[in-house]
VOBA-281394 format. One record per atom (N, C-alpha, C): residue number from 1; atom name; x, y negated, z. Coordinates in steps of 0.05 Angstrom, whole numbers, plus 32768, in hexadecimal, padded with zeros to 4 digits. Example, Ala and Ser with C-alpha at 12.3 -4.5 7.8 and 13.67 -1.06 7.14 Angstrom:
 resi name east north   up
    1    N 8108  8072 809C
    1   CA 80F6  805A 809C
    1    C 8108  8042 809C
    2    N 8101  802D 808E
    2   CA 8111  8015 808F
    2    C 8102  7FFF 809D
This chain:
 resi name east north   up
    1    N 793C  7C13 7B00
    1   CA 7956  7C20 7B01
    1    C 7962  7C1E 7B1D
    2    N 796A  7C35 7B28
    2   CA 7977  7C34 7B42
    2    C 7994  7C2A 7B40
    3    N 79A0  7C25 7B57
    3   CA 79BC  7C1C 7B56
    3    C 79CE  7C31 7B4B
    4    N 79C9  7C4A 7B52
    4   CA 79D9  7C60 7B47
    4    C 79D6  7C63 7B29
    5    N 79BD  7C5F 7B1F
    5   CA 79B9  7C61 7B02
    5    C 79C7  7C49 7AF4
    6    N 79C5  7C32 7B01
    6   CA 79D2  7C1A 7AF5
    6    C 79F1  7C1F 7AF3
    7    N 79FC  7C29 7B09
    7   CA 7A19  7C2E 7B09
    7    C 7A21  7C42 7AF4
    8    N 7A10  7C56 7AF0
    8   CA 7A15  7C6A 7ADB
    8    C 7A15  7C5D 7ABF
    9    N 7A03  7C4B 7ABA
    9   CA 7A02  7C3D 7AA1
    9    C 7A1B  7C2C 7A9D
   10    N 7A24  7C1F 7AB2
   10   CA 7A3C  7C0E 7AAF
   10    C 7A54  7C20 7AA9
   11    N 7A56  7C37 7AB6
   11   CA 7A6C  7C4A 7AB0
   11    C 7A6A  7C54 7A94
   12    N 7A52  7C5A 7A8A
   12   CA 7A4F  7C63 7A6F
   12    C 7A58  7C4E 7A5B
   13    N 7A50  7C35 7A60
   13   CA 7A57  7C1F 7A4E
   13    C 7A75  7C1B 7A4E
   14    N 7A81  7C1C 7A66
   14   CA 7A9E  7C18 7A68
   14    C 7AAD  7C2F 7A59
   15    N 7AA3  7C47 7A5C
   15   CA 7AB0  7C5E 7A4E
   15    C 7AAE  7C5A 7A30
   16    N 7A98  7C51 7A27
   16   CA 7A94  7C4C 7A0A
   16    C 7AA8  7C37 7A00
   17    N 7AAC  7C22 7A10
   17   CA 7ABF  7C0D 7A08
   17    C 7ADC  7C18 7A08
   18    N 7AE3  7C28 7A1C
   18   CA 7AFD  7C34 7A1D
   18    C 7B02  7C46 7A05
   19    N 7AEF  7C56 79FE
   19   CA 7AF2  7C69 79E8
   19    C 7AF4  7C59 79CE
   20    N 7AE3  7C44 79CA
   20   CA 7AE4  7C35 79B2
   20    C 7AFF  7C26 79AF
   21    N 7B0A  7C1C 79C5
   21   CA 7B24  7C10 79C4
   21    C 7B39  7C23 79BA
   22    N 7B39  7C3B 79C5
   22   CA 7B4D  7C4F 79BD
   22    C 7B49  7C58 79A0
   23    N 7B31  7C5B 7997
   23   CA 7B2C  7C64 797C
   23    C 7B33  7C4E 7968
   24    N 7B2D  7C35 796F
   24   CA 7B33  7C1F 795D
   24    C 7B52  7C1B 795B
   25    N 7B5E  7C15 7972
   25   CA 7B7A  7C10 7973
   25    C 7B83  7BFA 7960
   26    N 7B71  7BE8 7958
   26   CA 7B76  7BD3 7945
   26    C 7B76  7BB8 7953
   27    N 7B8D  7BAC 7954
   27   CA 7B90  7B92 7962
   27    C 7B94  7B7B 794F
   28    N 7B8C  7B7F 7936
   28   CA 7B8B  7B68 7923
   28    C 7B77  7B54 792D
   29    N 7B7C  7B3B 7928
   29   CA 7B6A  7B26 7932
   29    C 7B51  7B23 7920
   30    N 7B3B  7B23 792E
   30   CA 7B22  7B1D 7920
   30    C 7B1D  7AFF 7921
   31    N 7B23  7AF3 7938
   31   CA 7B1F  7AD6 793C
   31    C 7B37  7ACC 794C
   32    N 7B4A  7ABF 793F
   32   CA 7B62  7AB6 794D
   32    C 7B5C  7AA1 7962
   33    N 7B49  7A8F 795D
   33   CA 7B42  7A7A 7970
   33    C 7B37  7A85 798A
   34    N 7B2A  7A9D 7989
   34   CA 7B1F  7AA9 79A1
   34    C 7B31  7AC0 79AB
   35    N 7B46  7AC6 799D
   35   CA 7B58  7ADC 79A5
   35    C 7B49  7AF7 79A4
   36    N 7B38  7AFA 7990
   36   CA 7B27  7B12 798E
   36    C 7B33  7B25 797A
   37    N 7B38  7B3E 7984
   37   CA 7B44  7B53 7973
   37    C 7B2E  7B66 7968
   38    N 7B35  7B75 7954
   38   CA 7B22  7B89 794A
   38    C 7B1A  7B9D 7960
   39    N 7B2D  7BA4 7971
   39   CA 7B28  7BB7 7987
   39    C 7B14  7BAB 799B
   40    N 7B16  7B91 79A0
   40   CA 7B03  7B84 79B2
   40    C 7AE6  7B87 79A8
   41    N 7AE3  7B83 798E
   41   CA 7AC8  7B85 7982
   41    C 7ABE  7BA1 7982
   42    N 7ACF  7BB4 797C
   42   CA 7AC7  7BD0 797D
   42    C 7ABE  7BD9 7999
   43    N 7ACE  7BD1 79AD
   43   CA 7AC7  7BD8 79C8
   43    C 7AAD  7BCA 79D1
   44    N 7AA9  7BB1 79C8
   44   CA 7A91  7BA3 79CF
   44    C 7A78  7BB0 79C3
   45    N 7A7A  7BB7 79A9
   45   CA 7A63  7BC3 799C
   45    C 7A5A  7BDD 79AA
   46    N 7A6E  7BED 79B3
   46   CA 7A68  7C06 79C0
   46    C 7A5A  7C02 79DB
   47    N 7A65  7BEF 79EB
   47   CA 7A5B  7BEB 7A05
   47    C 7A40  7BDD 7A05
   48    N 7A3D  7BC9 79F4
   48   CA 7A24  7BBA 79F3
   48    C 7A0D  7BCC 79EB
   49    N 7A11  7BDE 79D8
   49   CA 79FB  7BF0 79CF
   49    C 79F1  7C00 79E7
   50    N 7A02  7C09 79F8
   50   CA 79F9  7C19 7A0F
   50    C 79EB  7C07 7A24
   51    N 79F6  7BF0 7A2A
   51   CA 79EA  7BDF 7A3E
   51    C 79CE  7BD5 7A35
   52    N 79CC  7BCC 7A1C
   52   CA 79B2  7BC3 7A12
   52    C 799F  7BDA 7A11
   53    N 79A8  7BF1 7A08
   53   CA 7997  7C08 7A06
   53    C 798C  7C11 7A21
   54    N 799A  7C0B 7A37
   54   CA 7991  7C12 7A52
   54    C 797F  7BFD 7A5E
   55    N 7979  7BE8 7A4F
   55   CA 7966  7BD4 7A58
   55    C 7973  7BBC 7A66
   56    N 798D  7BB9 7A63
   56   CA 799B  7BA2 7A70
   56    C 799F  7B8C 7A5C
   57    N 799F  7B73 7A66
   57   CA 79AA  7B5D 7A56
   57    C 79C8  7B5F 7A57
   58    N 79D5  7B50 7A45
   58   CA 79F3  7B51 7A44
   58    C 79FD  7B34 7A40
   59    N 7A13  7B2E 7A4E
   59   CA 7A23  7B17 7A48
   59    C 7A3F  7B21 7A43
   60    N 7A47  7B21 7A2A
   60   CA 7A61  7B2C 7A22
   60    C 7A74  7B16 7A18
   61    N 7A8D  7B18 7A1F
   61   CA 7AA1  7B06 7A15
   61    C 7AA1  7B06 79F7
   62    N 7A9E  7B1D 79EA
   62   CA 7AA2  7B20 79CE
   62    C 7A89  7B19 79BE
   63    N 7A72  7B1F 79C8
   63   CA 7A59  7B1C 79B7
   63    C 7A44  7B0A 79C4
   64    N 7A4A  7AFE 79DB
   64   CA 7A37  7AEB 79E7
   64    C 7A20  7AF8 79F6
   65    N 7A09  7AEC 79F5
   65   CA 79F2  7AF3 7A06
   65    C 79DF  7B05 79F6
   66    N 79D6  7B1A 7A03
   66   CA 79C2  7B2C 79F7
   66    C 79AB  7B2F 7A0B
   67    N 7993  7B2B 7A02
   67   CA 797B  7B2F 7A13
   67    C 797D  7B20 7A2E
   68    N 797F  7B05 7A2D
   68   CA 7981  7AF6 7A46
   68    C 7968  7AF7 7A57
   69    N 7952  7B00 7A4C
   69   CA 7939  7B02 7A5B
   69    C 7938  7B1A 7A6E
   70    N 794B  7B2D 7A6B
   70   CA 794A  7B45 7A7C
   70    C 7953  7B3F 7A99
   71    N 7949  7B4E 7AAC
   71   CA 794D  7B48 7AC8
   71    C 796A  7B4B 7AD1
   72    N 7978  7B5F 7AC6
   72   CA 7994  7B64 7ACD
   72    C 79A5  7B5F 7AB4
   73    N 79BB  7B50 7AB7
   73   CA 79CD  7B4A 7AA2
   73    C 79E8  7B57 7AA8
   74    N 79F2  7B67 7A94
   74   CA 7A0D  7B73 7A97
   74    C 7A21  7B5F 7A8B
   75    N 7A34  7B56 7A9B
   75   CA 7A48  7B43 7A92
   75    C 7A61  7B54 7A8A
   76    N 7A68  7B53 7A71
   76   CA 7A7A  7B66 7A65
   76    C 7A93  7B5A 7A59
   77    N 7AAA  7B65 7A61
   77   CA 7AC3  7B61 7A52
   77    C 7ACC  7B7C 7A48
   78    N 7AC7  7B82 7A2F
   78   CA 7ACD  7B9D 7A25
   78    C 7AEB  7BA4 7A25
   79    N 7AFC  7B8F 7A23
   79   CA 7B19  7B94 7A23
   79    C 7B27  7B7C 7A30
   80    N 7B28  7B7D 7A4A
   80   CA 7B36  7B68 7A59
   80    C 7B54  7B6D 7A58
   81    N 7B63  7B59 7A4F
   81   CA 7B80  7B5E 7A4B
   81    C 7B86  7B68 7A30
   82    N 7B77  7B5F 7A1B
   82   CA 7B7B  7B69 7A00
   82    C 7B96  7B61 79F5
   83    N 7BA1  7B4B 79FE
   83   CA 7BBC  7B44 79F5
   83    C 7BD0  7B59 79FF
   84    N 7BCD  7B61 7A18
   84   CA 7BDE  7B77 7A23
   84    C 7BDB  7B90 7A12
   85    N 7BC1  7B97 7A0C
   85   CA 7BBC  7BAF 79FD
   85    C 7BC9  7BAE 79E1
   86    N 7BC8  7B97 79D5
   86   CA 7BD2  7B94 79BA
   86    C 7BF1  7B97 79B9
   87    N 7BFE  7B93 79D0
   87   CA 7C1B  7B95 79D1
   87    C 7C25  7BAD 79E1
   88    N 7C12  7BBE 79E8
   88   CA 7C19  7BD7 79F6
   88    C 7C21  7BD3 7A13
   89    N 7C19  7BBD 7A1F
   89   CA 7C1E  7BB8 7A3B
   89    C 7C08  7BC5 7A4B
   90    N 7C0E  7BD7 7A5D
   90   CA 7BFA  7BE9 7A69
   90    C 7BEA  7BDC 7A80
   91    N 7BDB  7BC7 7A7A
   91   CA 7BCA  7BBA 7A8E
   91    C 7BB3  7BAD 7A80
   92    N 7B9E  7BBC 7A7A
   92   CA 7B86  7BB2 7A6D
   92    C 7B6F  7BC4 7A75
   93    N 7B57  7BB9 7A72
   93   CA 7B40  7BC6 7A7F
   93    C 7B26  7BBF 7A70
   94    N 7B11  7BCE 7A78
   94   CA 7AF5  7BC6 7A72
   94    C 7AE8  7BBF 7A8C
   95    N 7ADA  7BA9 7A8C
   95   CA 7ACC  7BA0 7AA4
   95    C 7AAF  7B9A 7A9E
   96    N 7A9C  7BA4 7AAE
   96   CA 7A80  7B9E 7AAB
   96    C 7A73  7B9B 7AC6
   97    N 7A64  7B85 7AC9
   97   CA 7A58  7B7F 7AE3
   97    C 7A3A  7B79 7ADE
   98    N 7A28  7B87 7AEC
   98   CA 7A0C  7B82 7AEA
   98    C 7A04  7B6D 7AFE
   99    N 79F6  7B58 7AF4
   99   CA 79EE  7B41 7B05
   99    C 79D0  7B3F 7B04
  100    N 79C3  7B3C 7B1C
  100   CA 79A7  7B37 7B1D
  100    C 79A2  7B1C 7B2A
  101    N 798A  7B16 7B33
  101   CA 7983  7AFC 7B3E
  101    C 7991  7AF5 7B58
  102    N 799D  7B09 7B65
  102   CA 79AB  7B05 7B7E
  102    C 79C9  7B05 7B7A
  103    N 79D3  7B09 7B62
  103   CA 79F0  7B09 7B5D
  103    C 79FA  7B24 7B53
  104    N 7A14  7B28 7B54
  104   CA 7A1F  7B42 7B4B
  104    C 7A13  7B59 7B5A
  105    N 7A0B  7B6D 7B4B
  105   CA 79FD  7B85 7B57
  105    C 7A0E  7B9E 7B56
  106    N 7A1C  7BA2 7B3F
  106   CA 7A2C  7BBA 7B3C
  106    C 7A42  7BB4 7B27
  107    N 7A59  7BC1 7B2A
  107   CA 7A6F  7BBB 7B18
  107    C 7A7F  7BD4 7B14
  108    N 7A8B  7BD6 7AFC
  108   CA 7A9E  7BEB 7AF4
  108    C 7AB5  7BDE 7AE6
  109    N 7ACD  7BE3 7AEE
  109   CA 7AE5  7BDA 7AE0
  109    C 7AF6  7BF3 7ADB
  110    N 7AFD  7BF7 7AC2
  110   CA 7B0D  7C0F 7ABA
  110    C 7B28  7C06 7AB0
  111    N 7B3D  7C0F 7ABD
  111   CA 7B58  7C0B 7AB3
  111    C 7B5B  7C1D 7A9B
  112    N 7B5E  7C12 7A83
  112   CA 7B5F  7C22 7A6B
  112    C 7B78  7C32 7A67
  113    N 7B8D  7C2C 7A77
  113   CA 7BA6  7C3A 7A74
  113    C 7BA7  7C52 7A88
  114    N 7BA2  7C4C 7AA1
  114   CA 7BA3  7C61 7AB6
  114    C 7B8A  7C71 7AB8
  115    N 7B74  7C65 7AAE
  115   CA 7B5A  7C73 7AB1
  115    C 7B4D  7C6D 7ACC
  116    N 7B5A  7C5F 7ADE
  116   CA 7B4E  7C59 7AF8
  116    C 7B33  7C4A 7AF4
  117    N 7B1F  7C52 7B04
  117   CA 7B05  7C46 7B02
  117    C 7AFE  7C3A 7B1D
  118    N 7AFA  7C20 7B1D
  118   CA 7AF2  7C11 7B34
  118    C 7AD4  7C0C 7B32
  119    N 7AC5  7C10 7B48
  119   CA 7AA9  7C0A 7B48
  119    C 7AA0  7BFE 7B62
  120    N 7A8B  7BEF 7B61
  120   CA 7A80  7BE2 7B79
  120    C 7A62  7BDE 7B75
  121    N 7A53  7BE0 7B8A
  121   CA 7A37  7BDA 7B8B
  121    C 7A33  7BC7 7BA2
  122    N 7A22  7BB2 7B9E
  122   CA 7A1E  7B9E 7BB2
  122    C 7A15  7BAB 7BCD
  123    N 7A24  7BA6 7BE1
  123   CA 7A1E  7BB2 7BFC
  123    C 7A27  7BCE 7BFF
  124    N 7A34  7BDA 7BEB
  124   CA 7A3B  7BF6 7BEC
  124    C 7A58  7BFC 7BEB
  125    N 7A6A  7BE8 7BEE
  125   CA 7A86  7BED 7BEE
  125    C 7A92  7BEF 7BD2
  126    N 7AAC  7BF4 7BD1
  126   CA 7ABA  7BF6 7BB7
  126    C 7ACB  7C0F 7BB8
  127    N 7ACF  7C1B 7BA0
  127   CA 7ADD  7C34 7B9E
  127    C 7AEF  7C34 7B85
  128    N 7B04  7C43 7B86
  128   CA 7B14  7C4A 7B6E
  128    C 7B13  7C68 7B6B
  129    N 7B09  7C71 7B54
  129   CA 7B06  7C8E 7B4F
  129    C 7AF8  7C9C 7B66
  130    N 7AE4  7C8F 7B70
  130   CA 7AD3  7C9B 7B85
  130    C 7ADD  7C98 7BA2
  131    N 7AF5  7C8D 7BA6
  131   CA 7B00  7C8A 7BC0
  131    C 7AFE  7C6D 7BC9
  132    N 7AF6  7C68 7BE2
  132   CA 7AF4  7C4C 7BEC
  132    C 7B0F  7C3E 7BEA
  133    N 7B0E  7C24 7BE4
  133   CA 7B26  7C14 7BE4
  133    C 7B23  7BFC 7BF6
  134    N 7B3A  7BF0 7BFE
  134   CA 7B3A  7BD9 7C10
  134    C 7B53  7BC8 7C0A
  135    N 7B51  7BAE 7C10
  135   CA 7B68  7B9C 7C0B
  135    C 7B7C  7B9E 7C22
  136    N 7B92  7B90 7C1F
  136   CA 7BA6  7B8E 7C35
  136    C 7B9C  7B7C 7C4B
  137    N 7BAC  7B78 7C5F
  137   CA 7BA5  7B66 7C75
  137    C 7BB6  7B4D 7C76
  138    N 7BC3  7B47 7C60
  138   CA 7BD5  7B30 7C5E
  138    C 7BC5  7B16 7C62
  139    N 7BCF  7B04 7C73
  139   CA 7BC0  7AEC 7C7A
  139    C 7BCF  7AD2 7C72
  140    N 7BE8  7AD4 7C6A
  140   CA 7BF8  7ABD 7C63
  140    C 7C03  7ABF 7C47
  141    N 7C03  7AA9 7C39
  141   CA 7C0D  7AA9 7C1E
  141    C 7C2B  7AB0 7C1D
  142    N 7C3A  7AA7 7C30
  142   CA 7C57  7AAC 7C30
  142    C 7C5D  7ACA 7C32
  143    N 7C4A  7ADA 7C3B
  143   CA 7C4F  7AF7 7C3C
  143    C 7C41  7B07 7C26
  144    N 7C36  7AF9 7C12
  144   CA 7C24  7B05 7BFF
  144    C 7C31  7B0A 7BE4
  145    N 7C29  7B20 7BD7
  145   CA 7C2E  7B24 7BBB
  145    C 7C15  7B1D 7BAC
  146    N 7C16  7B0A 7B9A
  146   CA 7BFE  7B01 7B8D
  146    C 7C00  7B05 7B6F
  147    N 7BE9  7B09 7B62
  147   CA 7BE7  7B0A 7B45
  147    C 7BE1  7AEE 7B3B
  148    N 7BED  7AE7 7B25
  148   CA 7BE9  7ACD 7B19
  148    C 7BDD  7AD0 7AFD
  149    N 7BCC  7ABC 7AF5
  149   CA 7BC5  7AB8 7ADA
  149    C 7BCB  7A9B 7AD4
  150    N 7BDC  7A96 7ABF
  150   CA 7BE6  7A7B 7ABA
  150    C 7BFC  7A75 7ACD
  151    N 7C09  7A5E 7AC8
  151   CA 7C20  7A56 7AD8
  151    C 7C1A  7A3D 7AE8
  152    N 7C20  7A3D 7B03
  152   CA 7C1D  7A25 7B13
  152    C 7C34  7A12 7B0D
  153    N 7C31  79F9 7B14
  153   CA 7C47  79E6 7B10
  153    C 7C5F  79EA 7B22
  154    N 7C5B  79F9 7B38
  154   CA 7C70  79FE 7B4B
  154    C 7C6A  7A17 7B5B
  155    N 7C7E  7A20 7B69
  155   CA 7C79  7A37 7B7B
  155    C 7C64  7A30 7B90
  156    N 7C51  7A42 7B94
  156   CA 7C3B  7A3B 7BA7
  156    C 7C3E  7A48 7BC2
  157    N 7C55  7A55 7BC7
  157   CA 7C5A  7A5E 7BE2
  157    C 7C57  7A7C 7BE6
  158    N 7C52  7A8B 7BD1
  158   CA 7C4F  7AA8 7BD4
  158    C 7C6A  7AB6 7BD8
  159    N 7C6A  7ACF 7BE2
  159   CA 7C82  7ADE 7BE4
  159    C 7C8B  7AE9 7BC9
  160    N 7C79  7AF5 7BBA
  160   CA 7C7E  7AFE 7B9F
  160    C 7C65  7AFA 7B8E
  161    N 7C69  7AFB 7B74
  161   CA 7C52  7AF9 7B62
  161    C 7C56  7B0C 7B4A
  162    N 7C40  7B12 7B3D
  162   CA 7C3F  7B22 7B25
  162    C 7C2B  7B15 7B12
  163    N 7C32  7B12 7AF9
  163   CA 7C1F  7B08 7AE5
  163    C 7C19  7B1F 7AD2
  164    N 7C02  7B2C 7AD5
  164   CA 7BFC  7B46 7AC9
  164    C 7BEB  7B44 7AB0
  165    N 7BD8  7B31 7AAF
  165   CA 7BCB  7B2C 7A95
  165    C 7BAF  7B38 7A91
  166    N 7BA2  7B41 7AA6
  166   CA 7B86  7B4B 7AA4
  166    C 7B78  7B45 7ABE
  167    N 7B67  7B31 7ABE
  167   CA 7B5B  7B27 7AD7
  167    C 7B4C  7B3D 7AE6
  168    N 7B3C  7B4C 7AD7
  168   CA 7B2C  7B61 7AE4
  168    C 7B3D  7B74 7AF4
  169    N 7B53  7B7D 7AE8
  169   CA 7B65  7B8F 7AF6
  169    C 7B75  7B81 7B0C
  170    N 7B7C  7B68 7B08
  170   CA 7B8A  7B59 7B1D
  170    C 7B79  7B58 7B36
  171    N 7B5F  7B52 7B32
  171   CA 7B4D  7B51 7B4A
  171    C 7B49  7B6C 7B57
  172    N 7B47  7B81 7B47
  172   CA 7B45  7B9C 7B52
  172    C 7B5E  7BA3 7B62
  173    N 7B75  7B99 7B59
  173   CA 7B8E  7B9D 7B67
  173    C 7B8E  7B90 7B82
  174    N 7B81  7B79 7B85
  174   CA 7B7D  7B6C 7B9F
  174    C 7B6A  7B7D 7BB0
  175    N 7B55  7B87 7BA4
  175   CA 7B41  7B97 7BB2
  175    C 7B4D  7BB0 7BBF
  176    N 7B61  7BBC 7BB2
  176   CA 7B6C  7BD5 7BBC
  176    C 7B88  7BD1 7BC9
  177    N 7B91  7BB8 7BCC
  177   CA 7BA9  7BB4 7BDB
  177    C 7BC3  7BB6 7BCB
  178    N 7BC2  7BB7 7BB0
  178   CA 7BDA  7BB6 7BA0
  178    C 7BE5  7B9A 7B9E
  179    N 7BD3  7B87 7B9E
  179   CA 7BDA  7B6A 7BA0
  179    C 7BCC  7B60 7BB9
  180    N 7BD7  7B4B 7BC5
  180   CA 7BCB  7B3F 7BDC
  180    C 7BB8  7B28 7BD4
  181    N 7BBD  7B1D 7BBD
  181   CA 7BAC  7B07 7BB4
  181    C 7BAE  7B03 7B96
  182    N 7B9E  7AF1 7B8B
  182   CA 7B9D  7AEA 7B6F
  182    C 7B98  7ACC 7B6C
  183    N 7BA9  7ABF 7B5C
  183   CA 7BA6  7AA2 7B57
  183    C 7BA3  7A9D 7B39
  184    N 7B8C  7A92 7B31
  184   CA 7B89  7A89 7B16
  184    C 7B95  7A6D 7B14
  185    N 7BAB  7A6A 7B06
  185   CA 7BB9  7A50 7B05
  185    C 7BB3  7A41 7AEC
  186    N 7BA1  7A4A 7ADC
  186   CA 7B98  7A3C 7AC4
  186    C 7B7E  7A2C 7ACC
  187    N 7B7A  7A15 7AC1
  187   CA 7B63  7A05 7AC8
  187    C 7B4A  7A0F 7ABA
  188    N 7B37  7A1A 7ACA
  188   CA 7B1D  7A23 7AC0
  188    C 7B1F  7A32 7AA5
  189    N 7B2E  7A49 7AA7
  189   CA 7B34  7A57 7A8E
  189    C 7B25  7A72 7A8B
  190    N 7B19  7A7C 7AA0
  190   CA 7B0E  7A97 7A9F
  190    C 7AEF  7A98 7A9F
  191    N 7AE5  7AA8 7A8D
  191   CA 7AC8  7AAC 7A8B
  191    C 7ABF  7AC0 7AA0
  192    N 7AA4  7AC2 7AA5
  192   CA 7A9A  7AD4 7AB9
  192    C 7AA0  7AF1 7AB4
  193    N 7AA3  7AF9 7A9A
  193   CA 7AAA  7B15 7A93
  193    C 7AC6  7B1C 7A9D
  194    N 7AD7  7B08 7AA0
  194   CA 7AF2  7B0D 7AA9
  194    C 7AF4  7B16 7AC6
  195    N 7AE3  7B0A 7AD7
  195   CA 7AE7  7B0D 7AF3
  195    C 7ACF  7B19 7B03
  196    N 7AB7  7B1A 7AF8
  196   CA 7AA0  7B22 7B08
  196    C 7AA2  7B3F 7B11
  197    N 7AAA  7B51 7B00
  197   CA 7AAD  7B6D 7B08
  197    C 7AC2  7B70 7B1E
  198    N 7ADA  7B65 7B1A
  198   CA 7AEE  7B66 7B2E
  198    C 7AE7  7B58 7B48
  199    N 7AD7  7B42 7B45
  199   CA 7ACE  7B33 7B5C
  199    C 7ABD  7B44 7B6E
  200    N 7AAA  7B53 7B62
  200   CA 7A98  7B64 7B73
  200    C 7AA8  7B7A 7B80
  201    N 7ABB  7B86 7B71
  201   CA 7ACC  7B9B 7B7C
  201    C 7ADC  7B8F 7B94
  202    N 7AE7  7B77 7B91
  202   CA 7AF5  7B6A 7BA7
  202    C 7AE4  7B66 7BBF
  203    N 7ACD  7B5A 7BBB
  203   CA 7ABC  7B53 7BD1
  203    C 7AB2  7B6C 7BE0
  204    N 7AAB  7B80 7BD1
  204   CA 7AA1  7B99 7BDE
  204    C 7AB7  7BA8 7BEC
  205    N 7AD0  7BA4 7BE3
  205   CA 7AE6  7BB1 7BF0
  205    C 7AEE  7BA2 7C0A
  206    N 7AE6  7B89 7C0C
  206   CA 7AED  7B79 7C24
  206    C 7AFE  7B61 7C1E
  207    N 7B06  7B5D 7C05
  207   CA 7B16  7B46 7BFE
  207    C 7B03  7B2E 7BF9
  208    N 7B0E  7B17 7BF4
  208   CA 7AFE  7AFE 7BF0
  208    C 7B06  7AF1 7BD6
  209    N 7AF2  7AE5 7BC8
  209   CA 7AF7  7AD8 7BAF
  209    C 7AE7  7ABF 7BAD
  210    N 7AF3  7AA9 7BA5
  210   CA 7AE5  7A8F 7BA1
  210    C 7AF0  7A82 7B88
  211    N 7AE1  7A6E 7B7E
  211   CA 7AEA  7A5D 7B69
  211    C 7AFB  7A46 7B76
  212    N 7B11  7A3F 7B69
  212   CA 7B23  7A2B 7B75
  212    C 7B16  7A10 7B77
  213    N 7B02  7A0B 7B67
  213   CA 7AF4  79F1 7B68
  213    C 7ADA  79F3 7B78
  214    N 7AD5  7A0A 7B85
  214   CA 7ABD  7A0D 7B95
  214    C 7AA3  7A12 7B86
  215    N 7AA5  7A18 7B6C
  215   CA 7A8E  7A1D 7B5C
  215    C 7A84  7A3A 7B5F
  216    N 7A6A  7A3E 7B58
  216   CA 7A5F  7A59 7B59
  216    C 7A6D  7A6A 7B44
  217    N 7A77  7A81 7B4B
  217   CA 7A84  7A92 7B38
  217    C 7A70  7AA3 7B28
  218    N 7A58  7AA5 7B31
  218   CA 7A43  7AB5 7B23
  218    C 7A35  7AA3 7B10
  219    N 7A3E  7AA4 7AF7
  219   CA 7A31  7A94 7AE1
  219    C 7A2D  7AA7 7AC9
  220    N 7A18  7AA1 7ABA
  220   CA 7A11  7AB1 7AA3
  220    C 7A10  7AA1 7A89
  221    N 7A20  7A8D 7A87
  221   CA 7A23  7A7D 7A6F
  221    C 7A3D  7A84 7A61
  222    N 7A3C  7A88 7A47
  222   CA 7A53  7A91 7A38
  222    C 7A6A  7A7C 7A39
  223    N 7A62  7A63 7A3B
  223   CA 7A77  7A4E 7A3B
  223    C 7A81  7A47 7A57
  224    N 7A77  7A54 7A6C
  224   CA 7A7F  7A4E 7A87
  224    C 7A9C  7A58 7A8C
  225    N 7AAC  7A48 7A9A
  225   CA 7AC7  7A50 7AA2
  225    C 7ACC  7A49 7ABF
  226    N 7ADB  7A5A 7ACC
  226   CA 7AE1  7A56 7AE8
  226    C 7AFE  7A5B 7AEE
  227    N 7B06  7A57 7B08
  227   CA 7B22  7A5A 7B11
  227    C 7B22  7A6C 7B2A
  228    N 7B20  7A87 7B26
  228   CA 7B1D  7A98 7B3E
  228    C 7B37  7A9B 7B4D
  229    N 7B34  7A9C 7B68
  229   CA 7B4B  7AA1 7B7A
  229    C 7B41  7AB7 7B8D
  230    N 7B52  7ACC 7B91
  230   CA 7B4A  7AE2 7BA2
  230    C 7B60  7AE7 7BB7
  231    N 7B57  7AF3 7BCD
  231   CA 7B6A  7AF9 7BE2
  231    C 7B60  7B10 7BF3
  232    N 7B73  7B1E 7C00
  232   CA 7B6D  7B34 7C11
  232    C 7B5E  7B2C 7C2A
  233    N 7B63  7B14 7C34
  233   CA 7B57  7B0A 7C4D
  233    C 7B4F  7AED 7C4A
  234    N 7B3C  7AE4 7C5B
  234   CA 7B33  7AC8 7C5A
  234    C 7B4A  7AB5 7C60
  235    N 7B5C  7ABC 7C72
  235   CA 7B73  7AAA 7C77
  235    C 7B85  7AA6 7C5F
  236    N 7B8A  7ABC 7C51
  236   CA 7B9B  7ABA 7C39
  236    C 7B8C  7AAB 7C23
  237    N 7B72  7AAF 7C21
  237   CA 7B62  7AA0 7C0D
  237    C 7B64  7A82 7C12
  238    N 7B61  7A7A 7C2B
  238   CA 7B63  7A5E 7C32
  238    C 7B7D  7A51 7C29
  239    N 7B93  7A5F 7C2E
  239   CA 7BAD  7A56 7C25
  239    C 7BAF  7A55 7C07
  240    N 7BA6  7A6A 7BFA
  240   CA 7BA7  7A6C 7BDD
  240    C 7B97  7A56 7BD0
  241    N 7B7F  7A51 7BDA
  241   CA 7B6E  7A3C 7BCF
  241    C 7B7B  7A21 7BD2
  242    N 7B86  7A1C 7BEA
  242   CA 7B94  7A02 7BEF
  242    C 7BAB  79FE 7BDC
  243    N 7BBA  7A13 7BD7
  243   CA 7BD1  7A12 7BC5
  243    C 7BC7  7A0D 7BA8
  244    N 7BB2  7A1B 7BA0
  244   CA 7BA7  7A18 7B85
  244    C 7B9C  79FD 7B80
  245    N 7B91  79F0 7B94
  245   CA 7B85  79D6 7B91
  245    C 7B99  79BF 7B90
  246    N 7BB3  79C5 7B91
  246   CA 7BC7  79B0 7B8F
  246    C 7BCC  79A8 7B72
  247    N 7BBF  79B6 7B5F
  247   CA 7BC0  79AE 7B42
  247    C 7BA5  79B4 7B36
  248    N 7B9F  79A9 7B1E
  248   CA 7B84  79AA 7B13
  248    C 7B79  79C6 7B11
  249    N 7B5F  79C9 7B19
  249   CA 7B51  79E2 7B18
  249    C 7B3D  79E3 7B01
């Protein structure tokens, strides 16, 4: 499968998840302990069928690991920000990132409200709706608008913040300069499906992303959790990481 063919499969799977979410529209809880809605499962079923049918392995938030023996694994969050979706808050997405032995290879993140499609291929840059994107040039936290997930124990020095509720879209907002940075303020709370797609979009756009504890962000275990921090520039990332490390990661 070529990179273009792979990207087309990711788009097809994302489209299927978006359509299934809209058709279902059911946010009753299937599993309260996991925060899993009927719409999450419907979107997952639709996307996984396409990814597996195309010869990919899958690691999904909703249904776990499929075909771990396959060379490329699609890491899938069929409905990132499902709590937002369930309450009509317009910030939720589908994210899928193909990972091979060298790391993230291709990613698609679809804003389910606006329809914006972010895509990236390793070494090929990042785009929104086919147009190249790039982050801001902000280098200091005191001049930055940052996205938050979770609450820090104190102000960390930013100029402004927003807590939006969908990691994949938050990271894409950093990639295209809507946010200057992103701070995960919860301790090891996010699975790889939450951030890998947005991470590749960020990195290919020119932004930087690291785990606050210095761990590898590319993991394919369903139980793995990380604390991603992103920034438009290396200088801003250094400040953001230093601030984040002042409390448990």
